[in-house]
C-alpha positions as CSV (number, residue, x, y, z in Angstrom):
1,M,-7.0,-14.7,1.1
2,R,-7.8,-11.2,-0.2
3,F,-5.5,-8.5,-1.6
4,R,-6.8,-5.0,-1.9
5,M,-5.3,-1.7,-2.9
6,L,-6.3,1.9,-2.3
7,A,-5.0,4.6,-4.6
8,P,-3.6,7.8,-3.1
9,L,-6.6,8.5,-0.8
10,L,-9.1,10.3,-2.7
11,S,-11.9,12.7,-2.2
12,A,-13.8,10.5,0.3
13,P,-11.2,8.4,2.1
14,L,-13.7,7.4,4.8
15,L,-16.0,5.9,2.1
16,S,-13.1,4.0,0.6
17,V,-12.0,2.6,3.9
18,A,-15.6,1.6,4.8
19,V,-16.0,-0.2,1.5
20,L,-12.9,-2.2,2.1
21,T,-13.8,-3.0,5.7
22,M,-17.3,-4.2,4.9
23,A,-16.1,-6.3,2.0
24,A,-13.4,-7.9,4.0
25,A,-15.5,-8.7,7.1
26,P,-16.4,-12.2,6.1
27,A,-12.8,-13.1,5.4
28,F,-11.8,-11.8,8.8
29,A,-14.5,-13.8,10.5
30,E,-13.7,-17.0,8.6
31,K,-9.9,-17.0,8.3
32,A,-8.1,-14.6,10.6
33,P,-8.7,-12.2,13.5
34,V,-8.8,-8.5,12.8
35,T,-5.3,-7.0,12.8
36,M,-4.0,-3.5,12.5
37,P,-2.4,-2.6,9.2
38,V,1.4,-3.0,9.0
39,K,3.4,-1.0,6.5
40,V,5.1,-3.1,3.8
41,D,8.4,-1.9,2.4
42,R,7.8,-1.9,-1.4
43,S,8.6,0.8,-3.9
44,D,6.6,-0.6,-6.9
45,F,3.3,1.0,-5.8
46,Q,2.4,4.7,-6.3
47,A,1.6,5.0,-2.6
48,M,2.4,3.0,0.5
49,I,1.2,-0.6,0.9
50,Y,-0.1,-2.0,4.2
51,D,-0.7,-5.6,5.2
52,A,-3.9,-5.9,7.2
53,G,-4.0,-9.6,7.6
54,P,-6.2,-11.1,4.9
55,L,-6.0,-7.9,2.9
56,Y,-3.6,-5.3,1.7
57,I,-4.2,-1.5,1.3
58,A,-2.0,0.4,-1.2
59,G,-1.7,2.7,-4.1
60,Q,-1.7,2.0,-7.8
61,P,0.6,-1.0,-8.5
62,S,3.1,-1.0,-11.3
63,E,2.9,-3.7,-13.9
64,S,5.6,-5.8,-12.3
65,A,4.0,-5.4,-8.9
66,L,0.6,-6.7,-10.2
67,R,2.4,-9.7,-11.8
68,D,4.2,-10.4,-8.5
69,M,1.0,-10.2,-6.5
70,A,-0.7,-12.6,-9.0
71,A,2.2,-15.0,-8.6
72,K,1.6,-14.8,-4.8
73,G,-2.0,-15.8,-5.1
74,V,-4.0,-12.7,-6.1
75,K,-7.4,-13.8,-7.6
76,T,-9.5,-10.7,-8.0
77,V,-8.8,-7.0,-8.7
78,I,-11.4,-4.5,-7.7
79,N,-10.5,-1.1,-9.1
80,L,-12.2,2.0,-7.8
81,R,-10.2,4.6,-9.7
82,T,-11.9,6.7,-12.3
83,Q,-11.7,5.8,-16.0
84,R,-9.9,9.0,-16.8
85,E,-7.1,8.1,-14.3
86,M,-6.8,4.6,-15.7
87,D,-6.6,5.9,-19.3
88,N,-3.8,8.4,-18.4
89,R,-0.6,6.5,-19.5
90,Q,1.6,8.9,-17.6
91,A,-0.1,7.9,-14.3
92,V,-0.8,4.3,-15.2
93,P,1.6,3.3,-18.0
94,Y,-0.1,0.0,-18.8
95,D,-3.6,-1.4,-19.3
96,E,-4.4,-2.9,-15.9
97,A,-7.6,-4.6,-17.1
98,A,-5.8,-6.3,-19.9
99,L,-3.0,-7.4,-17.7
100,A,-5.4,-8.8,-15.1
101,K,-7.1,-10.8,-17.8
102,E,-3.7,-12.0,-19.1
103,L,-2.9,-13.2,-15.5
104,G,-6.2,-14.9,-15.1
105,L,-7.5,-12.5,-12.5
106,T,-11.1,-11.4,-12.1
107,Y,-11.2,-7.7,-12.7
108,V,-14.0,-5.4,-11.5
109,H,-14.0,-1.7,-12.2
110,I,-16.2,0.5,-10.1
111,P,-15.1,4.1,-10.6
112,L,-15.7,6.3,-7.6
113,G,-15.3,10.1,-7.3
114,G,-16.9,13.1,-5.7
115,P,-16.8,16.8,-5.4
116,D,-13.7,16.7,-3.2
117,T,-11.5,14.9,-5.8
118,P,-8.5,16.7,-7.3
119,W,-10.1,16.5,-10.7
120,F,-13.2,18.4,-9.6
121,A,-11.1,20.9,-7.6
122,G,-9.1,21.6,-10.7
123,L,-12.1,22.5,-12.9
124,V,-12.9,26.1,-13.7
125,K,-16.2,26.8,-11.8
126,P,-19.0,28.6,-13.7
127,A,-20.2,31.9,-12.3
128,I,-23.5,30.3,-11.4
129,F,-21.9,27.6,-9.3
130,P,-23.4,28.0,-5.8
131,P,-21.6,27.6,-2.5
132,P,-21.0,23.9,-1.9
133,F,-22.9,23.9,1.5
134,L,-26.1,24.8,-0.3
135,F,-26.3,21.5,-2.1
136,G,-26.9,19.6,1.1
137,I,-29.6,22.1,2.2
138,V,-31.3,22.0,-1.2
139,W,-31.3,18.2,-1.5
140,T,-32.6,17.8,2.1
141,I,-35.6,20.0,1.2
142,L,-36.1,18.3,-2.2
143,F,-36.1,14.8,-0.6
144,V,-38.7,15.8,1.8
145,L,-40.9,17.2,-1.0
146,I,-40.4,14.2,-3.1
147,G,-41.2,11.9,-0.2
148,L,-44.4,13.8,0.5
149,S,-45.4,13.8,-3.2
150,M,-44.9,10.0,-3.6
151,A,-46.7,9.4,-0.3
152,L,-49.7,11.3,-1.6
153,V,-49.7,9.3,-4.8
154,A,-49.2,6.0,-3.1
155,S,-52.1,6.7,-0.7
156,A,-54.5,7.5,-3.5
157,W,-55.9,3.9,-3.5
158,G,-58.2,3.3,-6.5
159,A,-57.2,6.5,-8.3
160,H,-56.8,6.0,-12.1
161,G,-53.2,6.0,-13.1
162,R,-51.8,5.7,-9.6
163,G,-49.6,2.7,-10.4
164,I,-48.1,4.0,-13.7
165,A,-47.3,7.3,-12.0
166,L,-45.3,5.6,-9.3
167,V,-43.5,3.4,-11.8
168,A,-42.7,6.4,-14.1
169,F,-41.2,8.4,-11.2
170,A,-39.3,5.4,-9.9
171,V,-37.7,4.8,-13.4
172,H,-36.9,8.5,-13.6
173,F,-35.3,8.7,-10.2
174,L,-33.3,5.5,-10.5
175,V,-31.8,6.4,-13.9
176,T,-31.1,10.0,-12.8
177,Q,-28.9,8.7,-10.0
178,A,-26.3,7.7,-12.6
179,W,-25.4,11.4,-12.9
180,S,-22.9,11.3,-10.0
181,A,-21.3,8.2,-11.4
182,E,-20.9,9.8,-14.8
183,F,-19.8,13.2,-13.7
184,F,-17.6,12.4,-10.7
185,G,-16.8,8.8,-11.3
186,M,-16.2,8.6,-15.0
187,Q,-15.4,12.3,-15.1
188,D,-17.5,12.5,-18.3
189,M,-19.4,15.8,-18.2
190,I,-21.1,15.3,-21.6
191,A,-22.5,11.9,-20.6
192,A,-23.6,13.4,-17.3
193,L,-25.4,16.2,-19.2
194,M,-27.2,13.5,-21.2
195,V,-28.3,11.8,-18.0
196,L,-29.8,15.1,-16.8
197,G,-31.5,15.6,-20.1
198,F,-33.2,12.2,-19.7
199,G,-33.9,13.1,-16.1
200,I,-35.7,16.3,-17.0
201,A,-37.7,14.7,-19.9
202,S,-38.7,11.7,-17.8
203,L,-39.6,13.9,-14.8
204,L,-42.0,15.9,-17.1
205,I,-43.7,12.7,-18.1
206,A,-43.9,11.5,-14.5
207,L,-45.1,14.9,-13.4
208,A,-47.9,14.8,-15.9
209,L,-49.0,11.4,-14.6
210,V,-48.7,12.5,-11.0
211,L,-50.9,15.5,-11.6
212,R,-53.7,13.3,-12.9
213,V,-53.6,11.4,-9.7
214,R,-53.3,14.2,-7.2
215,R,-52.7,17.8,-8.1
216,N,-51.0,18.7,-4.8
217,A,-48.5,15.8,-5.3
218,G,-47.5,17.2,-8.7
219,L,-47.1,20.7,-7.3
220,L,-44.7,19.4,-4.7
221,L,-42.4,18.1,-7.5
222,L,-42.1,21.5,-9.2
223,P,-39.1,22.6,-7.1
224,Y,-37.3,19.3,-8.0
225,L,-38.0,20.0,-11.7
226,A,-36.6,23.5,-11.3
227,W,-33.5,22.2,-9.6
228,L,-32.9,19.6,-12.3
229,C,-33.2,22.3,-15.0
230,F,-30.7,24.4,-13.0
231,A,-28.4,21.4,-12.7
232,G,-28.6,20.9,-16.5
233,V,-27.6,24.5,-17.1
234,L,-24.8,24.2,-14.5
235,N,-23.5,21.0,-16.1
236,Y,-23.5,22.6,-19.5
237,Q,-21.6,25.6,-18.1
238,F,-18.9,23.3,-16.7
239,I,-18.5,21.8,-20.2
240,V,-18.1,25.3,-21.6
241,E,-15.6,26.5,-19.0
242,N,-13.6,23.2,-19.2
243,P,-13.5,22.2,-22.9
244,D,-10.6,19.9,-22.3
245,G,-12.6,17.9,-19.7
246,G,-10.5,19.0,-16.8
247,Q,-7.0,17.9,-15.6
248,Q,-6.4,14.3,-16.5
249,G,-4.7,11.9,-14.1
250,A,-5.5,13.7,-10.9
251,D,-5.4,11.0,-8.2
252,G,-8.6,10.7,-6.4
253,A,-10.1,7.3,-6.6
254,A,-9.3,3.9,-5.2
255,T,-8.1,0.5,-6.3
256,K,-8.5,-2.6,-4.4
257,V,-7.3,-6.0,-5.2
258,E,-8.4,-9.3,-3.7
259,F,-6.9,-12.7,-3.1
C-alpha cells in the first residue's frame, strides 16, 4: 500500500498531481481499482488529507501524524518540498528526514519549485527582469538553434573533433539543467549562479570545439551564449536585490509519502 502527501498545492499543482498519479499507477493496477479521493477528517496535517485508495494526498504532517502513519504501515516518504521550507522550524518544527530514519522509513527528498511559487513571487525583481512570457519565446528559439547546431555537427561524418564537440556540448547542457533545481527547488541563488558560471565556461569550450567542426554550427550557438550571460547577470541581480535569500517557509512544494 502507498501513502503519499502533497503540501499546500504549490506553484505547479498539475505537475505534482501528475507525478503522484504516474507513480501510483502500478499499485492501482495490481492492488485496487482507481477510486476518487475521499477527504479524511484529520487536523494533524497542514492541509487537508485525502484517501485515494492505495494512496493518500495531504499537506505537511506533524511529527505525531508521521509517527501514526508509520504505525499504520507507511514504508516510504517521498518529499517534494524545497529544502528552505523543510529547514524552517516555524513551518516544520521537526526534522522530518531524521524522524523517518528513526521510524525505519525510506526517505527520498526531491525538492521541486518553479517561477509560480510563493518564494519566487516574494522576491524583489531586478530592473532587468523581463516579462515572464518572453522566457518561453526565447527558449523556443534557442532550442531550435541548438538543435540545428548539433544536427550540423552530428552530420559532419569524418570531421576531426566531431565526437569530442558533441560530448563537450552534451556535458555542458546536462549540468546546466541543474540551474532550475538549485534556483527554484533548493531556492539557493548563489549555487544557481555557480551553475550558470560553469554553464558559460563549458559552453565557451564546447563552442570552440564546434567551430572547428563547422563554423555555421558554432555561430548558431552564439544567441544561446548571449542568453546564458544575461541569465548570469540576472541571477546575480536577484542575489543583490534579495540579500536574505527571499522569504523563508513560503509553502510551494509537495510532500508525498508511500506505504
